[in-house]
Backbone of each chain as ProteinMPNN parsed JSONL, in Angstrom:
{"seq_chain_A": "MPFEEKMTWVGLVVTLVVPVVYFAIMLGRLGDAPAADIHYQWPLIIAIGASIGLTIVGAIATAIGTAIAAEVRGRSASDDIDRKDERDVRISRHGDLVGFYVSSAGMVGVLALTMLQYDYFWIANALYLSFVVGTLVGSVVKLVAYRRGF", "coords_chain_A": {"N_chain_A": [[84.659, 86.149, 70.256], [82.953, 88.026, 73.213], [81.618, 91.231, 73.231], [81.969, 92.197, 75.785], [83.871, 90.657, 76.816], [86.124, 91.602, 75.318], [86.306, 94.405, 76.151], [87.037, 94.008, 78.74], [89.686, 93.084, 78.281], [90.668, 95.28, 77.337], [90.514, 96.856, 79.674], [92.167, 95.731, 81.156], [94.738, 95.926, 79.894], [95.066, 98.828, 79.893], [95.085, 98.936, 82.711], [97.144, 97.892, 83.569], [99.546, 98.783, 81.98], [99.525, 101.923, 82.415], [100.074, 102.081, 85.216], [102.344, 100.908, 85.415], [104.218, 102.496, 84.324], [103.902, 104.877, 85.845], [104.868, 103.825, 88.268], [107.324, 103.111, 87.595], [108.545, 105.699, 86.853], [108.137, 106.863, 89.489], [109.763, 104.995, 91.223], [112.373, 106.066, 90.12], [112.656, 108.334, 90.814], [112.528, 108.254, 93.442], [115.107, 106.997, 93.94], [116.633, 109.355, 93.919], [115.895, 111.232, 95.84], [114.695, 111.753, 99.266], [111.533, 110.331, 100.207], [109.596, 112.065, 101.475], [110.037, 114.276, 100.003], [109.366, 113.84, 97.407], [107.199, 115.0, 94.376], [104.772, 113.523, 94.0], [102.0, 113.997, 93.57], [100.96, 115.307, 91.046], [101.781, 113.554, 89.181], [100.28, 111.307, 89.731], [97.773, 112.106, 89.662], [97.849, 112.491, 86.916], [97.895, 110.097, 86.035], [95.816, 108.708, 86.739], [94.005, 109.993, 85.418], [95.152, 109.077, 82.857], [94.387, 106.642, 82.792], [91.697, 106.699, 82.788], [90.881, 107.998, 80.489], [92.414, 106.576, 78.273], [91.027, 104.517, 78.705], [88.272, 104.775, 77.711], [89.045, 105.805, 75.059], [90.36, 103.289, 74.001], [87.735, 101.634, 74.537], [86.013, 102.844, 72.521], [87.48, 102.383, 70.264], [87.711, 99.635, 70.164], [84.821, 99.09, 69.953], [84.245, 100.313, 67.44], [86.004, 98.687, 65.717], [84.774, 96.054, 66.187], [82.504, 96.66, 65.308], [83.159, 96.918, 62.603], [84.233, 94.656, 61.9], [82.12, 92.667, 62.153], [80.519, 93.59, 60.159], [82.003, 93.006, 58.131], [82.272, 90.073, 58.399], [79.64, 89.576, 57.871], [78.233, 88.971, 60.104], [75.39, 89.788, 61.944], [73.553, 90.756, 64.363], [74.123, 88.668, 66.498], [76.743, 89.74, 66.984], [76.568, 92.033, 68.045], [77.559, 95.067, 69.445], [76.249, 96.127, 71.356], [75.075, 94.21, 73.114], [74.672, 92.603, 75.762], [74.536, 89.92, 77.783], [73.253, 87.788, 80.56], [75.129, 86.136, 81.334], [77.498, 87.761, 80.817], [77.005, 89.919, 82.724], [77.039, 88.27, 85.211], [79.59, 87.177, 85.028], [81.103, 89.718, 85.252], [80.175, 90.722, 87.918], [81.005, 88.946, 89.475], [83.882, 89.05, 89.012], [84.432, 91.975, 89.757], [83.594, 91.608, 92.35], [85.503, 89.791, 93.448], [87.844, 91.515, 92.976], [87.059, 93.597, 94.373], [87.714, 92.501, 97.279], [90.316, 92.012, 96.897], [91.213, 94.723, 96.882], [90.455, 95.595, 99.317], [91.805, 94.341, 101.127], [94.189, 95.448, 100.817], [93.688, 97.855, 101.557], [93.834, 97.654, 104.287], [96.418, 97.411, 104.576], [97.325, 100.155, 103.785], [95.988, 101.243, 105.959], [97.536, 100.569, 107.857], [100.055, 101.763, 107.266], [99.001, 104.489, 107.377], [98.605, 104.643, 110.364], [101.095, 104.135, 111.361], [102.535, 106.56, 110.816], [103.404, 107.014, 108.375], [105.335, 108.643, 105.545], [103.24, 110.837, 103.466], [103.526, 110.345, 100.627], [104.026, 107.309, 100.719], [101.622, 106.245, 101.472], [99.711, 107.492, 99.732], [100.673, 106.1, 97.255], [100.376, 103.334, 98.113], [97.858, 103.254, 98.584], [96.778, 103.928, 95.704], [98.159, 101.449, 94.499], [96.671, 99.716, 95.745], [94.173, 99.821, 94.287], [94.765, 99.514, 91.71], [95.76, 96.611, 91.661], [93.741, 95.386, 92.867], [91.873, 96.263, 90.901], [93.079, 94.755, 88.393], [93.384, 92.289, 89.432], [90.499, 91.653, 89.398], [89.83, 91.864, 86.69], [91.365, 89.786, 85.709], [89.996, 87.574, 86.753], [87.637, 87.702, 85.498], [88.395, 87.326, 82.653], [89.336, 84.603, 82.99], [86.85, 83.473, 83.596], [85.616, 83.708, 81.456], [86.877, 82.257, 79.663], [87.3, 79.661, 80.827], [84.774, 78.843, 81.888], [81.677, 79.388, 83.624]], "CA_chain_A": [[84.856, 86.676, 71.731], [81.876, 88.601, 73.523], [82.234, 92.464, 73.238], [82.253, 92.394, 77.097], [85.207, 90.328, 77.097], [87.172, 92.556, 74.786], [86.321, 95.625, 76.946], [87.638, 93.511, 79.841], [91.173, 93.1, 77.77], [91.161, 96.851, 76.977], [90.59, 97.538, 81.023], [93.549, 94.998, 81.93], [95.764, 96.342, 79.251], [95.375, 99.842, 80.556], [95.339, 99.274, 84.454], [98.724, 97.243, 83.754], [100.453, 99.708, 81.324], [99.655, 103.233, 83.153], [100.64, 102.102, 86.497], [103.752, 100.244, 85.299], [104.679, 103.455, 83.688], [103.788, 105.699, 86.802], [105.626, 103.377, 89.392], [108.605, 103.323, 87.06], [108.832, 107.402, 87.192], [108.214, 107.234, 90.898], [110.689, 104.422, 91.717], [113.423, 106.529, 89.866], [112.611, 109.857, 91.718], [112.769, 107.326, 94.785], [116.523, 106.802, 94.323], [117.171, 110.703, 93.952], [115.386, 111.88, 96.759], [113.47, 111.218, 100.123], [109.905, 110.181, 99.805], [108.788, 113.14, 101.688], [110.456, 115.543, 99.072], [109.144, 113.731, 95.937], [106.088, 115.517, 94.286], [104.187, 112.33, 93.273], [100.938, 114.49, 93.287], [100.514, 115.497, 89.563], [101.835, 112.504, 88.174], [99.512, 110.301, 90.017], [96.487, 112.654, 89.032], [97.686, 112.35, 85.547], [98.04, 108.523, 85.656], [94.475, 108.353, 86.979], [93.367, 110.654, 84.18], [95.322, 108.661, 81.644], [93.715, 105.417, 82.628], [90.223, 106.912, 82.257], [91.07, 108.574, 79.236], [92.846, 105.437, 77.637], [89.903, 103.175, 78.737], [87.479, 105.376, 76.896], [89.655, 105.541, 73.534], [89.971, 101.895, 73.967], [86.255, 101.336, 74.025], [85.627, 103.498, 71.25], [88.353, 101.71, 69.002], [87.113, 98.328, 69.972], [83.556, 99.044, 69.466], [84.288, 100.594, 65.813], [86.861, 97.501, 65.343], [84.056, 95.384, 66.37], [81.265, 96.644, 64.225], [83.573, 96.793, 61.237], [84.589, 93.019, 61.668], [80.833, 91.997, 62.198], [80.041, 93.769, 59.138], [82.826, 92.184, 57.071], [81.95, 88.763, 58.162], [78.393, 89.257, 57.449], [77.465, 88.491, 61.303], [74.937, 91.29, 62.505], [72.604, 90.563, 65.577], [74.786, 87.965, 67.681], [77.95, 90.314, 67.4], [76.187, 93.303, 68.344], [78.404, 95.509, 70.528], [75.384, 96.405, 72.676], [74.4, 92.911, 73.492], [75.333, 92.328, 77.216], [73.541, 89.007, 78.452], [73.167, 87.428, 81.905], [76.514, 85.493, 81.598], [78.383, 88.741, 81.05], [76.596, 90.531, 84.102], [77.185, 87.497, 86.372], [81.211, 87.457, 85.067], [81.301, 90.964, 85.65], [79.84, 90.958, 89.1], [82.274, 88.203, 90.223], [85.193, 89.876, 88.891], [84.447, 93.034, 90.663], [83.779, 91.188, 93.591], [86.94, 89.226, 93.981], [88.652, 92.581, 92.928], [87.063, 94.56, 95.936], [88.11, 91.775, 98.316], [91.924, 92.305, 97.112], [91.449, 95.982, 97.139], [90.01, 96.055, 100.572], [92.93, 93.592, 101.648], [95.282, 96.41, 100.145], [93.446, 98.971, 102.188], [94.365, 97.327, 105.542], [97.967, 97.684, 104.563], [97.126, 101.521, 103.929], [95.502, 101.955, 107.112], [98.778, 100.353, 108.918], [101.03, 102.819, 106.997], [98.688, 105.842, 108.061], [98.663, 104.567, 111.78], [102.666, 104.201, 111.57], [102.572, 107.842, 110.246], [104.528, 107.055, 107.01], [105.014, 109.866, 104.448], [102.044, 110.839, 102.654], [104.099, 109.513, 99.506], [103.776, 105.957, 100.847], [100.219, 106.293, 101.908], [98.975, 107.542, 98.838], [101.174, 105.162, 96.491], [100.157, 102.048, 98.431], [96.334, 103.327, 98.151], [96.909, 103.746, 94.281], [98.42, 100.348, 94.175], [95.564, 98.695, 96.129], [93.017, 100.033, 93.595], [95.444, 98.689, 90.541], [95.884, 95.104, 91.909], [92.323, 95.145, 92.826], [91.288, 95.996, 89.19], [93.976, 93.638, 87.527], [92.888, 90.833, 89.84], [89.042, 91.495, 88.886], [90.067, 91.484, 85.253], [92.055, 88.303, 85.402], [89.115, 86.789, 87.152], [86.508, 87.683, 84.622], [88.861, 86.627, 81.472], [89.581, 83.273, 83.122], [85.709, 82.959, 83.682], [85.185, 83.751, 80.112], [87.62, 81.234, 79.001], [87.097, 78.362, 81.553], [83.595, 78.671, 82.184], [81.114, 80.389, 84.862]], "C_chain_A": [[83.812, 87.7, 71.924], [82.585, 90.08, 73.602], [82.641, 92.872, 74.674], [83.729, 92.197, 77.431], [86.278, 91.266, 76.531], [87.221, 93.829, 75.618], [87.166, 95.041, 78.317], [89.18, 93.475, 79.402], [91.463, 94.518, 77.927], [91.292, 97.248, 78.85], [91.935, 96.934, 81.388], [94.582, 95.605, 81.276], [96.205, 97.904, 79.984], [95.808, 100.04, 82.192], [96.762, 98.584, 84.459], [99.92, 98.201, 83.211], [100.636, 101.026, 82.137], [100.187, 103.091, 84.601], [102.001, 101.722, 86.721], [104.613, 101.549, 84.955], [104.928, 104.74, 85.198], [104.885, 105.288, 88.001], [107.099, 103.177, 89.014], [109.342, 104.478, 87.406], [109.257, 107.223, 88.8], [109.423, 106.438, 91.766], [112.204, 105.133, 91.271], [113.619, 107.861, 90.588], [112.966, 109.175, 93.191], [114.348, 107.286, 94.975], [117.354, 108.3, 94.21], [116.983, 111.477, 94.983], [114.448, 111.27, 97.764], [112.514, 110.978, 99.965], [109.17, 111.208, 100.05], [109.144, 114.351, 100.816], [109.951, 115.115, 97.651], [107.834, 114.428, 95.831], [105.594, 114.416, 93.378], [102.513, 112.928, 92.847], [100.159, 114.51, 91.74], [100.689, 114.291, 88.949], [100.938, 111.323, 88.605], [98.119, 110.918, 89.411], [96.619, 112.259, 87.586], [97.613, 110.743, 85.243], [96.827, 108.093, 85.932], [93.739, 108.766, 85.742], [93.586, 109.856, 82.957], [94.568, 107.274, 81.479], [92.336, 105.458, 82.244], [90.286, 107.149, 80.833], [91.471, 107.284, 78.028], [91.553, 104.39, 77.559], [88.813, 103.768, 77.69], [87.991, 105.327, 75.133], [89.666, 104.037, 73.264], [88.809, 101.463, 73.652], [85.71, 101.733, 73.033], [86.047, 102.556, 70.279], [87.808, 100.237, 69.002], [85.686, 98.252, 69.597], [83.427, 99.057, 67.792], [84.886, 99.232, 65.227], [85.633, 96.467, 65.295], [82.994, 95.314, 65.319], [81.52, 96.334, 62.776], [83.634, 95.348, 60.99], [83.084, 92.248, 61.618], [80.294, 92.212, 60.78], [80.764, 93.172, 58.043], [82.431, 90.895, 57.008], [80.62, 88.352, 58.007], [77.439, 88.778, 58.804], [76.826, 89.962, 61.918], [74.6, 91.068, 64.161], [74.054, 89.866, 66.806], [76.203, 88.588, 67.979], [77.744, 91.684, 67.752], [77.109, 93.931, 69.555], [77.607, 96.113, 71.652], [74.751, 95.339, 73.197], [75.258, 92.574, 74.663], [74.238, 91.259, 77.587], [74.049, 88.699, 79.994], [74.584, 86.973, 82.306], [77.452, 86.927, 81.706], [78.03, 89.667, 82.339], [77.155, 89.436, 85.057], [78.984, 87.449, 86.429], [81.522, 88.59, 85.734], [81.241, 91.297, 87.287], [80.87, 90.034, 90.035], [83.562, 88.655, 90.051], [85.328, 90.986, 89.942], [84.305, 92.675, 91.976], [84.713, 90.718, 94.437], [87.883, 90.771, 94.077], [88.485, 93.698, 94.104], [87.728, 93.789, 97.127], [89.678, 91.957, 98.232], [92.155, 93.667, 97.391], [91.207, 96.567, 98.462], [91.201, 95.181, 101.421], [94.185, 94.668, 101.745], [95.078, 97.557, 101.406], [93.916, 98.64, 103.676], [95.943, 97.714, 105.744], [98.116, 99.339, 104.765], [96.695, 102.208, 105.188], [96.704, 101.907, 108.136], [99.69, 101.413, 108.722], [100.45, 104.372, 107.612], [98.852, 105.795, 109.475], [100.082, 104.538, 112.152], [103.346, 105.766, 111.195], [103.728, 107.824, 109.312], [104.106, 108.296, 106.494], [103.627, 109.766, 103.699], [102.349, 110.088, 101.017], [103.843, 107.995, 99.595], [102.28, 105.58, 100.95], [99.529, 106.294, 100.44], [99.353, 106.579, 97.489], [100.487, 103.779, 96.874], [98.512, 101.923, 98.314], [96.148, 103.281, 96.49], [97.214, 102.176, 93.982], [97.566, 99.3, 94.405], [94.481, 98.522, 95.14], [93.529, 99.178, 92.314], [95.473, 97.362, 90.635], [94.74, 94.824, 92.065], [91.606, 95.061, 91.502], [91.92, 95.039, 88.469], [93.439, 92.206, 87.876], [91.466, 90.448, 89.288], [89.083, 91.056, 87.585], [90.516, 90.261, 84.959], [90.966, 87.444, 85.552], [88.273, 86.732, 85.978], [87.297, 87.181, 83.273], [89.159, 85.206, 81.838], [88.112, 82.717, 83.279], [85.105, 82.825, 82.487], [85.399, 82.659, 79.379], [87.3, 79.775, 79.396], [85.624, 77.962, 81.837], [83.0, 79.423, 83.549], [79.872, 79.7, 85.181]], "O_chain_A": [[83.597, 88.385, 70.924], [83.763, 90.232, 73.924], [83.502, 93.735, 74.849], [84.535, 92.949, 77.98], [87.216, 91.653, 77.228], [88.347, 94.309, 75.749], [87.956, 95.819, 78.852], [89.961, 93.879, 80.264], [92.421, 94.91, 78.594], [92.241, 97.948, 79.201], [92.782, 97.655, 81.915], [95.514, 95.913, 82.02], [97.302, 98.148, 80.485], [96.524, 100.884, 82.732], [97.485, 98.786, 85.435], [100.985, 98.377, 83.802], [101.766, 101.293, 82.546], [100.741, 104.068, 85.107], [102.706, 101.977, 87.696], [105.768, 101.561, 85.38], [105.995, 105.31, 85.427], [105.603, 106.109, 88.572], [107.987, 103.085, 89.862], [110.406, 104.492, 88.026], [110.388, 107.392, 89.257], [109.977, 106.959, 92.735], [113.18, 104.836, 91.96], [114.725, 108.322, 90.869], [113.734, 109.758, 93.956], [114.828, 107.524, 96.084], [118.57, 108.354, 94.397], [117.764, 112.407, 95.184], [113.573, 110.469, 97.433], [112.218, 111.755, 99.057], [108.241, 111.528, 99.308], [108.503, 115.391, 100.963], [110.075, 115.926, 96.734], [107.199, 114.583, 96.874], [105.916, 114.353, 92.192], [101.879, 112.384, 91.943], [99.13, 113.929, 91.397], [99.815, 113.898, 88.176], [100.857, 110.366, 87.835], [97.418, 110.193, 88.704], [95.659, 111.742, 87.014], [97.245, 110.331, 84.143], [96.549, 107.011, 85.414], [92.983, 108.015, 85.126], [92.719, 109.76, 82.089], [94.2, 106.816, 80.398], [91.781, 104.592, 81.568], [89.683, 106.408, 80.056], [90.793, 107.156, 77.009], [91.212, 103.681, 76.613], [88.552, 103.011, 76.755], [87.318, 104.864, 74.212], [88.998, 103.588, 72.333], [88.66, 100.901, 72.566], [84.843, 101.022, 72.524], [85.258, 101.964, 69.541], [87.493, 99.692, 67.944], [85.351, 97.3, 68.892], [82.832, 98.264, 67.062], [84.282, 98.691, 64.301], [85.495, 95.978, 64.173], [82.647, 94.34, 64.651], [80.765, 95.812, 61.955], [83.141, 94.853, 59.977], [83.018, 91.195, 60.982], [79.712, 91.302, 60.189], [80.143, 92.836, 57.035], [82.204, 90.379, 55.914], [80.283, 87.168, 57.983], [76.289, 88.347, 58.716], [77.477, 90.949, 62.261], [75.452, 91.244, 65.032], [74.696, 90.496, 67.646], [76.856, 88.194, 68.945], [78.691, 92.471, 67.762], [77.33, 93.246, 70.553], [78.115, 96.534, 72.692], [73.723, 95.6, 73.822], [76.449, 92.292, 74.529], [73.077, 91.655, 77.701], [75.021, 89.241, 80.52], [75.138, 87.317, 83.35], [78.098, 87.099, 82.74], [79.003, 90.127, 82.937], [77.928, 89.955, 85.863], [79.63, 87.614, 87.464], [82.186, 88.526, 86.768], [82.086, 91.996, 87.846], [81.39, 90.397, 91.09], [84.341, 88.629, 91.004], [86.167, 90.954, 90.841], [84.86, 93.376, 92.822], [84.88, 90.958, 95.633], [88.504, 91.084, 95.093], [89.345, 94.418, 94.611], [88.301, 94.481, 97.968], [90.333, 92.048, 99.271], [93.143, 93.969, 98.06], [91.578, 97.692, 98.796], [91.381, 95.604, 102.563], [95.005, 94.657, 102.662], [96.002, 98.035, 102.065], [94.446, 99.595, 104.245], [96.503, 98.167, 106.742], [98.82, 99.822, 105.652], [96.92, 103.383, 105.478], [96.94, 102.762, 108.99], [100.16, 102.015, 109.688], [101.169, 105.213, 108.151], [99.245, 106.843, 109.987], [100.343, 104.921, 113.292], [104.548, 106.005, 111.318], [104.771, 108.466, 109.434], [103.07, 108.92, 106.727], [103.064, 108.708, 103.416], [101.512, 109.428, 100.401], [103.456, 107.423, 98.576], [101.88, 104.535, 100.436], [98.909, 105.322, 100.009], [98.443, 106.303, 96.708], [100.043, 103.105, 95.945], [97.925, 100.875, 98.042], [95.286, 102.51, 96.067], [96.453, 101.642, 93.175], [97.494, 98.267, 93.739], [93.884, 97.453, 95.009], [92.833, 98.254, 91.891], [95.182, 96.784, 89.587], [94.396, 93.858, 91.384], [90.939, 94.117, 91.079], [91.149, 94.363, 87.787], [93.147, 91.285, 87.113], [91.184, 89.338, 88.837], [88.501, 90.027, 87.244], [90.083, 89.659, 83.977], [90.794, 86.573, 84.699], [88.189, 85.635, 85.426], [86.548, 86.403, 82.682], [89.252, 84.483, 80.846], [88.014, 81.501, 83.115], [84.197, 82.014, 82.31], [84.585, 82.103, 78.641], [87.083, 78.869, 78.591], [85.341, 76.775, 82.004], [83.734, 79.948, 84.387], [79.137, 80.132, 86.07]]}, "seq_chain_B": "MGKPTRVTNRIRALRFAAGEMTQAELADRVGVTRQTVIAIEQGRYSPSLEVAFQIARVFDVPLDDVFQYPEGE", "coords_chain_B": {"N_chain_B": [[83.84, 79.284, 90.484], [84.443, 78.065, 87.416], [83.824, 75.619, 87.955], [82.358, 73.11, 86.634], [79.23, 72.705, 85.289], [76.484, 70.395, 86.482], [74.499, 70.108, 85.078], [73.154, 68.98, 82.076], [72.798, 68.884, 78.434], [70.892, 69.012, 75.375], [71.007, 70.885, 73.279], [72.72, 70.824, 71.03], [71.803, 68.446, 69.602], [69.238, 69.343, 69.239], [69.58, 71.695, 67.592], [70.409, 70.661, 65.527], [68.329, 68.996, 64.687], [66.552, 70.954, 64.089], [66.915, 72.099, 61.344], [69.287, 72.298, 61.333], [70.003, 74.48, 62.685], [71.806, 77.519, 63.429], [74.444, 78.338, 65.939], [74.628, 80.88, 66.028], [71.995, 81.9, 65.376], [70.425, 80.795, 67.173], [71.403, 82.007, 69.302], [70.741, 84.727, 68.659], [67.937, 84.55, 68.564], [67.355, 83.839, 70.958], [68.536, 85.995, 72.111], [71.014, 86.147, 73.63], [74.519, 86.115, 73.839], [76.537, 84.6, 71.061], [78.679, 83.472, 72.124], [77.632, 82.436, 74.66], [75.796, 80.59, 74.085], [77.477, 78.912, 73.084], [78.846, 78.606, 75.298], [76.97, 77.324, 76.989], [75.904, 75.052, 75.626], [78.371, 73.557, 75.677], [78.155, 72.966, 78.332], [79.643, 74.553, 80.008], [78.397, 76.99, 81.267], [75.626, 77.288, 83.515], [72.571, 78.41, 82.236], [69.964, 81.113, 83.295], [66.755, 80.419, 84.551], [65.146, 81.763, 83.244], [66.324, 82.093, 80.628], [66.525, 79.476, 79.862], [64.1, 78.32, 79.483], [63.32, 80.073, 77.317], [65.084, 79.114, 75.503], [64.036, 76.53, 75.229], [61.45, 77.168, 74.119], [62.466, 78.183, 71.333], [62.83, 75.947, 70.408], [60.38, 74.323, 70.528], [59.854, 72.553, 72.532], [59.454, 70.73, 75.849], [60.96, 71.775, 78.807], [62.5, 69.963, 80.022], [63.213, 68.445, 77.763], [65.292, 69.66, 76.842], [67.272, 70.574, 78.614], [68.734, 68.343, 81.395], [69.173, 66.851, 84.441], [71.167, 64.888, 86.919], [70.191, 61.789, 88.278], [69.108, 61.446, 91.767], [70.352, 63.202, 93.012]], "CA_chain_B": [[83.891, 79.634, 88.977], [85.244, 76.991, 86.822], [83.173, 74.301, 88.54], [81.458, 72.485, 85.662], [77.775, 72.501, 85.95], [75.922, 68.987, 86.4], [73.272, 70.124, 84.403], [73.671, 68.473, 80.797], [71.848, 69.556, 77.455], [70.652, 68.372, 74.22], [70.751, 71.499, 72.334], [73.463, 70.452, 69.701], [71.039, 67.508, 68.827], [67.829, 69.885, 68.99], [69.574, 72.393, 66.723], [70.53, 69.824, 64.143], [67.001, 68.658, 64.232], [65.598, 72.263, 63.779], [67.318, 72.4, 60.195], [70.868, 72.663, 61.574], [69.998, 76.007, 63.293], [73.607, 77.713, 63.986], [74.788, 78.907, 67.437], [74.376, 82.31, 66.172], [70.904, 82.029, 64.967], [69.728, 80.551, 68.44], [71.622, 83.298, 70.289], [69.596, 85.906, 68.173], [66.519, 84.367, 68.779], [67.025, 84.033, 72.674], [68.814, 87.276, 72.748], [72.156, 86.242, 74.319], [75.779, 86.151, 72.57], [76.901, 83.378, 70.468], [79.567, 82.646, 73.247], [77.069, 82.175, 75.669], [75.303, 79.657, 73.807], [78.473, 77.862, 72.965], [79.407, 77.907, 76.669], [75.892, 76.699, 77.547], [76.08, 73.824, 74.99], [79.45, 72.89, 76.155], [78.148, 72.847, 79.716], [80.347, 75.575, 80.839], [77.595, 77.691, 81.775], [74.141, 77.123, 83.549], [71.733, 79.604, 82.085], [69.064, 81.307, 84.261], [65.51, 79.382, 84.246], [64.494, 82.454, 82.053], [67.107, 81.906, 79.403], [66.591, 77.928, 79.434], [62.685, 78.632, 79.041], [63.515, 80.665, 75.879], [65.559, 78.135, 74.534], [63.254, 75.335, 74.847], [60.542, 77.455, 73.25], [62.61, 78.284, 70.301], [62.552, 74.428, 69.658], [59.158, 74.152, 70.705], [59.641, 71.383, 73.34], [59.357, 70.979, 77.207], [62.151, 72.397, 79.185], [63.378, 68.8, 80.358], [63.737, 67.881, 76.716], [66.58, 70.368, 76.463], [68.193, 70.283, 79.932], [68.682, 67.287, 82.147], [69.992, 66.859, 85.797], [71.436, 63.535, 87.202], [69.065, 61.552, 89.271], [69.563, 61.33, 93.032], [71.005, 64.676, 93.623]], "C_chain_B": [[84.751, 78.648, 88.483], [84.655, 75.563, 87.181], [82.39, 73.736, 87.465], [80.044, 72.213, 86.19], [77.622, 70.916, 85.636], [74.701, 68.778, 85.458], [73.701, 69.727, 82.427], [72.419, 69.176, 79.744], [71.871, 68.878, 76.35], [70.569, 69.526, 72.909], [71.529, 71.605, 70.96], [72.349, 69.721, 69.025], [69.671, 68.444, 68.454], [68.002, 70.824, 67.66], [69.654, 71.958, 65.336], [69.117, 69.395, 63.7], [66.175, 69.817, 63.646], [66.299, 72.816, 62.509], [68.622, 72.957, 60.137], [70.712, 74.1, 61.814], [71.447, 76.217, 63.668], [73.306, 78.276, 65.28], [74.257, 80.479, 67.165], [72.851, 82.803, 66.089], [70.057, 81.865, 66.406], [70.063, 81.75, 69.379], [70.754, 84.357, 69.914], [68.288, 85.72, 68.687], [66.379, 84.436, 70.252], [67.54, 85.389, 73.357], [70.128, 87.483, 73.779], [73.403, 86.167, 73.169], [75.884, 84.658, 72.266], [77.97, 82.885, 71.591], [78.803, 82.286, 74.162], [76.259, 80.736, 75.545], [76.093, 78.439, 73.479], [78.75, 77.406, 74.576], [78.283, 76.903, 77.442], [75.792, 75.082, 76.857], [77.109, 72.813, 75.464], [79.557, 72.466, 77.726], [78.999, 73.6, 80.741], [79.74, 76.711, 81.555], [76.324, 77.196, 82.057], [73.186, 78.5, 83.396], [70.598, 79.932, 83.218], [67.726, 80.323, 83.729], [65.152, 80.467, 83.194], [64.955, 82.205, 80.581], [66.746, 80.462, 79.179], [65.18, 77.896, 79.17], [62.648, 78.848, 77.483], [63.978, 79.561, 75.07], [64.649, 76.854, 74.145], [62.095, 75.875, 73.969], [60.821, 77.819, 72.014], [62.575, 76.725, 69.605], [61.192, 73.754, 69.884], [59.003, 72.621, 71.477], [59.729, 71.786, 74.795], [60.854, 71.231, 77.677], [63.273, 71.172, 79.496], [63.525, 68.081, 79.177], [65.014, 68.44, 76.244], [67.711, 70.344, 77.724], [67.764, 69.046, 80.979], [69.527, 67.434, 83.345], [69.983, 65.402, 86.186], [70.282, 63.167, 88.175], [69.985, 61.363, 90.48], [70.5, 62.074, 93.7], [69.873, 65.654, 94.41]], "O_chain_B": [[85.78, 78.375, 89.1], [85.067, 74.524, 86.666], [81.274, 74.229, 87.629], [79.757, 71.648, 87.245], [78.319, 70.277, 84.847], [74.108, 67.743, 85.153], [74.541, 70.355, 81.783], [71.423, 69.793, 80.121], [72.805, 68.093, 76.183], [70.177, 69.209, 71.786], [71.145, 72.267, 69.994], [71.889, 70.19, 67.984], [69.101, 68.224, 67.386], [67.125, 70.91, 66.801], [69.224, 72.503, 64.319], [68.773, 69.43, 62.519], [65.259, 69.642, 62.843], [66.342, 74.046, 62.477], [69.074, 73.761, 59.322], [71.328, 74.891, 61.1], [72.176, 75.335, 64.119], [72.192, 78.625, 65.67], [73.6, 81.129, 67.978], [72.476, 83.859, 66.598], [69.174, 82.662, 66.724], [69.238, 82.35, 70.068], [70.046, 84.897, 70.764], [67.617, 86.624, 69.184], [65.422, 85.009, 70.772], [67.277, 85.844, 74.47], [70.346, 88.463, 74.491], [73.257, 86.163, 71.947], [75.468, 83.732, 72.962], [77.933, 81.679, 71.835], [79.445, 81.475, 74.828], [76.074, 79.942, 76.468], [75.68, 77.281, 73.528], [78.845, 76.255, 74.999], [78.552, 75.998, 78.232], [75.624, 74.085, 77.559], [76.909, 71.61, 75.631], [80.494, 71.9, 78.288], [79.07, 73.378, 81.949], [80.401, 77.368, 82.36], [75.718, 76.664, 81.127], [73.096, 79.406, 84.225], [70.333, 79.04, 84.024], [67.74, 79.643, 82.703], [64.812, 79.977, 82.117], [64.222, 82.127, 79.595], [66.655, 80.244, 77.971], [65.054, 77.103, 78.237], [62.146, 78.111, 76.634], [63.363, 79.129, 74.094], [64.576, 76.319, 73.038], [61.707, 75.122, 73.076], [59.85, 77.914, 71.264], [62.316, 76.497, 68.423], [60.976, 72.645, 69.394], [58.229, 71.738, 71.109], [60.018, 72.946, 75.09], [61.814, 70.911, 76.976], [64.488, 71.261, 79.322], [63.995, 66.957, 79.355], [65.73, 67.875, 75.418], [68.902, 70.079, 77.561], [66.591, 68.857, 81.304], [70.554, 68.109, 83.276], [69.022, 64.689, 85.895], [69.573, 63.991, 88.754], [71.201, 61.179, 90.421], [71.235, 61.773, 94.64], [70.218, 66.733, 94.89]]}, "name": "protein", "num_of_chains": 2, "seq": "MPFEEKMTWVGLVVTLVVPVVYFAIMLGRLGDAPAADIHYQWPLIIAIGASIGLTIVGAIATAIGTAIAAEVRGRSASDDIDRKDERDVRISRHGDLVGFYVSSAGMVGVLALTMLQYDYFWIANALYLSFVVGTLVGSVVKLVAYRRGFMGKPTRVTNRIRALRFAAGEMTQAELADRVGVTRQTVIAIEQGRYSPSLEVAFQIARVFDVPLDDVFQYPEGE"}
């Protein structure tokens, strides 16, 4: 598996796990209080920070694991963690583009919520959800491209 | 995405003729990942002209000895 594909998996897992935890907490709070009274700000900031932090930790762990595995199996250059070729770049661009379209579609919904003067809670969370779904779709598109061809 | 390329290639045969060169060795000499060589060999990825020329150069053959495209297209 190319190193860039491993990194895509890391991103996918982090982008899936962190928002699931965050939205589970928010849905729990939504049952206890009206949306306008829910303090979502810090949990949202923590969720975004956790995503960044976990992605960095995951990247470091993956790099170390890949380097050790390459050494054990006696493969050197072709499994180099710093080797990113034209196919990786094309797949990455394609996935990012699809993810961007999905996020942009979500932004239309956020715009509608804003125009309809929904609580900031809904607007902020819809915005976060748009980014999350866009990133998830982009990651899945990349992984499919790696597996099925591009 | 996922649409198979119409470009075919003889990389597997050329590797065999070149002393059974491994995919990893070809990848190292061209500067791509082993998975990219595998994808090119299996027709799941069309390389750039630059990589195509580099592959041909490794085997010391003209480009169209490595890659072919169907007639009448």
